[in-house]
C-alpha positions, 0 to 999 in steps of 0.5 A: 499499499505504501508502494502504491502511495509513492509517486512514480517520480521518486527514486527508489531506494538501493538495496543493501547488496548492491551497495556493498559490491560497489564499496568492495570494488572501490576499495580494491581499486584503491588498494591496487593503485596504492600498491602500484605507487609503492612498487614504483617507489621501491628502489631497484637494484643498480646495474653495475660492471664488476671485475675480479681481483686476480694475481699476476705480473705487473710492470710499472713504466714511464711514458714520454715522447721521444725521437729517433736520431742517427747514432754516428753523424758526420759533419763534413767541413771545408778542409781549406779556404777557397772557392767551393763548387756547387754541391750536386748532392741532395738529402737522401743520396747514397754516398760511399766512403772515400769514393763519392766526391761531395764537392771541389774546392779551388783556390780563391780569387785574390781581392781587388781583381782589376786591370791595375792589379793585373798590370802590377802583377805583370810588372813584378814578373818582368822585374823578377825576370830582370833581376834574375838576368842580373844575378846570372851576369853577377854569377858569371862575373864572380865565377871568372874572377874566382877562376883567375884568383885560384889560378894565381894561387896555384901558381904560387903554391907550385913554385919551388923556388923559395924567396922568389915572392915575399910572405906578404905577397903570398898571403895576399894572393891566398886571401884573394883566392878565398874571397873570390871563391866566397863571392861565387857562392854568394852569386849562386845564392843570389841567383836562387833568390832571384829564381824564387822571387820570379816564381813568386811573381808568376804565381801571383799573376796566375792567381789573378788570371786563372786561379784553378791553374794556380794550384791543385784543386781539393776534392772533398770525399765522403768519410763514411758510407751512408746517406746525405742527411743535410746539405748546409752549403749548396751554392758555389761560394767562397768558404773558409777552412772549417765551414760545415758543408754537409751531414752524412749518416747511416739511417739504419743505425738509429737510436731513441732519444727520450727527454724524461723527468728527472724524478722518473729518470732516477728509477731507470737503470741501463738495460731496462726494457723499452717499448717504442710506440706510436712510431707508425707501425701496428706492434710496438718495437722493442728496445733497451736503455743504453745510457742515462746522461748524468746532467739534466737540463731545464725545459719549459712545458706547453703550460709554462712550467719549468721541468728538469729533464734528462736525456735517456738513449735507447737501442732498438732490439732487432727491429723488424723490416718494417722499421726501416722506414724510420729516419732521423728525428722521427717522433715516437713514444717510449715506455720504459720499465722502472719496476716489475714483479711477476706475481702480485695481487692486482685490482683494476685501477678503474675500481678505486676512488679516493676519499680523503687520504684513503683509497676505497672500492666497492665489492659485490657481496650478497647483491649489495655494494660493500665499501672497503678501504684498500691499501695500494702499491705501485700501478701501471695505470690499468692495474694497481697493486693490492697490499691489503683490504682485498683478496683474490677472486673479490668482485669489485665494482668498475666505475661505480656511479654516484648513486652507489652508496654503501649497502646499495642493492646492485645487479652484476653486469660482467665486463667482457 
């Protein structure tokens, strides 16, 4: 009766069963949404790369730039002063010892080569010729007088009659003979002097008119077999004795010169192994340290810092045929071994980081990153010697990101 009394536009009341189902659905949706939010906010394990701590050999090296150089270089200098002919050889030409003529040096021209100088030289030749003719005539006169005086003295000595000539006259005749003989010898010497003066005047004239004919030319030959490294004086010119002309050496006889910091050079010993890299080939070349020079020198770096460096010389050890292309003053990189141990505990250097004065690393333990302190020794840049804090086969995190902390959950990603 009540239902009939209610008008049709009034909303009918919901049943209790339908309202309960709607509430359950609403609560289920809310709980699922909250679960999804919680799951999304939950920290996920951080993917990291790991590497194992192993035992093995470690070699500590010093890496520096170097350059090749020919061990024995010969600078050929002018042996005499004179007019050098043009050098026809070029850098790289092959020369043979005592056979290849590098250049020819002719006698140089006299200064002030003009008509007056030539006329004076010709006049000196004519004067020297006249002086020689005069010396010849004087010699003939002295020879005649000497013969006459000697004949008179011979007659006096052969006279058997005593007292036919006084003692004074006898002595005068003997003295006259001796004086004429000495005058003859003086005339002979005067003729020789005239000959020398005439030859000197002719040589001076020849020096003006034909220098090459005035004396022998000097051929400058290669002192050793090898190649021409540098031509210092190429054009024909007047050179003084000792002027550098060419550099000669054997490109096959190479050594490596490296300028190493003095603090690193004190650890290098003669005979140490050297790896020559960045020389243009695929594989590094083997070499050994031959000498460490005792004196250092100051060199300013590209940053303007003054550095004390030492020259270290290295010899190539049986270089391959491909290394024959190396020449003088080629740039290379040398890696000189300063320390070696055949069995040490090694950790990758990329797993270490510094906090304060201590070196630390993360190790993987039960899916979590555990921070440990590591006592380190020597390093070659890739691997570091472990003195304490780690043991063999420990897994360490390589280059851990900043989000990794002590106790963080991580997932392993092995480095291949």
